[in-house]
C-alpha positions, 0 to 999 in steps of 0.5 A: 509597351516599350522594349525596355519594359518587355525585357524584364518581363521576358526574363521573369517568364524564362525564370518561371519556365526554368523553375517549373521544368526543374520541379517537373524533373525532380518529380520525375526522379521521385516517380521511380521507387529505385531512386527513392530507395537510393535516397533513403539508403544514403540518408540513413547510412551516410556517405557510401562508395559506388559498390556499397551503394549498389549492393545496398540498393539491391543491384547485386548482379552484373546484368543490373549494373547499367540500370543502377548507373542510370538511376544514380546519374538521374539523381546526380543531375538533379543535385539530389545526390553529390559525389565527393571526388576526393573520397569517391563517396556519394552523399545525399544533398539537402535537396535530396533530404527535402525530396525524401521528406516530401515523399513521406508527407505525400504518402501519409496524407494520401493514406489519410485522404484514402480513409486508411491509416497506418500504425508504426508499431513497437515491434518495428513495422508499419501496419494498416490500422485495425481496430480488432487489435485494440480489442484483442489487447484490451482483453489479453493485457487488461483482462477487460470483458469483451463487451466493454473492450468493444465499447472502449475501442469504438470510442478510441477509433472515432477519436483517431479518425477525428484527429486525423493524426499524421503520424500514428504510433502504437504508443499514441493509440495506447495513450488514447485507450488509457485516456478513454478508460480513465474517463469511464472510471476504469483506473484499474484496467488503465494501470494494467495497460499503461506503457512503462518508460521515460519521457523524451525530455528525461532521455535527453537529460540522461544523455546530456548529464554524463557526469552520473554515468561512469561505465559507458553506454551500459550505464545509460542502458541500465539507468533506463531499464531501472526506471522501467522496472522500478515503475513496474514494481510500484504500479503493478507488483507491490500492494498499493499501501506499501507502494504509497508508503515508499512514495510518501517516505514512510519507508524506503525501498533500495534499488526498486529496479532490481527488487524482484530479480536479484537478492541484496547480499549473498554469503557464499563459500567460493572454495566450493564453487571453484573446486566444483568448476563453474557450471553455467548451463546454457547461460553466458555462452560467451563466457569460458567454461573452466573445469574444477581448478587445482593449478594456481593459474586456473584458480585465480582465473576462475576467481576473477570470473566468479567475482565478475558473474556473482556481482551481477546476481546481487544488488548490494554485496557478495561476501566470499568465504573460503579464499584462504583454504582455496590457496592453502596448497600454494604457500610455497609460491607466495610472491606468485600468489600475490601477483596473480591475485592482484591481477584477478582482483583488477580483472574482476573490477571491470564487471558492469554495475546496475547502479551508480555504486557497484555491488561490493565484493568482500573477501572474508579472512579469518585470523588465527591460522594460515597466517602466510596465506592471509598476509599474501591476500592482504598484500595482493589487496593492497596492490589492487587498492593502489591501482584502483581509484575506488575499489569495489572489492573490500576485506572483512577481517574476522578477528574472533580467533586471531590477533588484530596486531598481526594485520593492523599495520598492513590494514592501516596502510590499505586504509590510507590508500583508500581501501575498504576494510571491515573488522568483525567477529563471525559472518558479517557483511561490510554493511554490518548485516549479519548472516542469519543462516542456521543451516550447517549445510548451506553453501549459500546464505541470502539476505533480502534487506532493501526495506528501511523504515522512517522512524522520525516520520512515525514519531512526527505523527505520534503526537509525542506518544511513545506507545502509539509510536511503537504501535505505528511501527508494528502496523507499518512493518507487517505489510512491508514484510508480507511484500518482502516474502512475495519478493523472496518467492519472485526471486526464487522463481526467476533464479530457478528459471535461469535469471541468476545462473550461478545461484541456480546451477552452482548452489542448487538455490532451492535446496541448499540456500537459506534466505533471511528478510531484514528490515532496517531502522533509520533515524532512531535517535532523531525520533526518540530524542528530537521528536518524541522529546525524551532526554539523552539520559538513562531513561531516554536510552531505555526508550531506544532499546524498547523501540528495537525490542518492539521491532524484533518482536514483531519481526519474529512473530511475522516471520513465524507466520510467513515461514521465513526468518526475519531480523532487524538491523541498523545500517547505512542506506540511501533512504536516510538522506531521502527521509530527511529531505521529505520530512523537511518539506512536509513538516518544515525546518522545525527544531527537530530537523535543525538539531540533526547533524548533517542532512541525513538521519542516523543509519547506524553508529559513527565513532570518531577515531580521534576520540576512541583512544580515550574510551573504555568499555563503560564509556557511554558511546561504547556501552550503547553500541554494544547494547544495540549490537546485542538487540539487533539480530540483523546487524549494526553498522559501526563506522570508525571515522578516520581523520583525513590527515591521519598517519598510518601509525595513528590508524593502527592505534585506533584499530587496535583500541576499537577491537577491544571495545566493540566486536565489529566496526568499519573503517572509513577515511575520506580520500580525495580522488581526481574525477578527471584522471583518477589520481589519488597517490597523495592527499590534496584539497582543491585541485589535482596535483597531476592534471590540475583539474578542480573536479574532486570526488 
């Protein structure tokens, strides 16, 4: 061989020797557990200073300084760790990350080859695989007989060793257990042992689609939690027939994630709560304890805390009574009262929320006395509305003993600013649900109203037989009400044990509260006119009333059986859109669905403000509303739809006319709000006049 041919061969040999030496050196570095620990710390913590790294690696005494410096130098020489000289921080290199990964793979493969397997448990530890723990879990969680548990475990263990899984986790073992249970026909046991949670894809989607999250990280955490408890409700708490009715669209359960934990609507006398002082017991230990309040500062501070904390103890609405009486001794300092109330409302609005829409807080004002205090509260609310894009707090004006003309102008201004106002006679929530309490000693009334019934679905399946339709309605209501009674018991039990501390401590929940179950009827007109085929005339409207009477009668009988008041309402619900969508998919876009207005079934009554000036008490829409109101013992939501371009004086006229025609109505006006900066100071259509964003909500 010529010399020219030998030189490249020698070079290659030298490179191989050099590479082999480098690999040997890296393996020698890996031989030290201290150096592996340093790599792991840098990989998890990110860049660290010398002293930070030394402390985290466990070299805390001065005697160990030399040992730490020796290990760090070894890692630097092999380029597993790098020093950023400008920041004086150490970081793990890509080669260091590769070495760590290799170390983990070697460890796992050695475990498999040795015949041992280790499990990453759900309580953040790695433990040697032990089949006895599967047996214990099957008996304890699934209530399996011991002999069957041993048989299932033996099969699961065989599969684990057969698959030689490199990354064995508690959830993977549970999947294998459930698979074996299903194969052996034990579906009931499998349901008890199922892991509740979210697929990885769904979690990634939640993080990616942050447009649906407007209350920070809490929003993500609440969404994940809601999903788990909703799944738990439908698979393990509700009777199967009721769960299937919800899933199929016969009925709708609102907020299933909090169904067994908190009530829907609460009527509470805030004056008594504040005057008694906020008693939270051993809960919310990081919340300031405020004693019985008398000074204006103390009262408004207590009010904001009460609103914030009570909002967490209801899923839909808190109705606060007694606010006027609370401030009756402060009528000589009205400007200060307005200022401090505005601040209290603003502070209370920062509380977290369980759902995409906040729990509404409604301040109930009874006209007819304390006019100055009422006007001050209304002015404070107006100021709050100006600075809040979408207010979570609203007003309920009870005009049973007072004149609407005293407040109609200021209320009209509030509506034009995007505020929330309901007019009513008696105790009614802003959703139209009435307080059914008959206890004169009740400081607290609780309404459980989260079940809505899909009347068009029942009509579709009744072959245009109105009698059969009402019989199906009665059959569906009975198991639904039994489930609501169980819900009442669950909420009562959890409240007594401290889940809802204000309800438990301040109101002596069990002794002094009254609870009413309310069922919501959705799509009544679509069911009777569009599907059953009745005409919108006197006879057809008679059928509407007959359906309501049937529901009220069934509710009363079932309530007597359950020992709890039951009422029927027609109010808005998210279920109305879901019902229409599901029915469209099931029955096709037939004429019955095509004749609907919009993409939701009717859930209450809507009256256009532009038409109300022409109405009298005998006008068909008004007489129908008032007839519904008399029949529905749980309440009717009548929405007065204000035109988006309506002026303050036009809104005022509509309010005053509506109050002469119907006892209760909710004002709704579409207000454009910039989804980017929250601007709403003036009407706009396509883009925000302030930041030019096209994102309008």
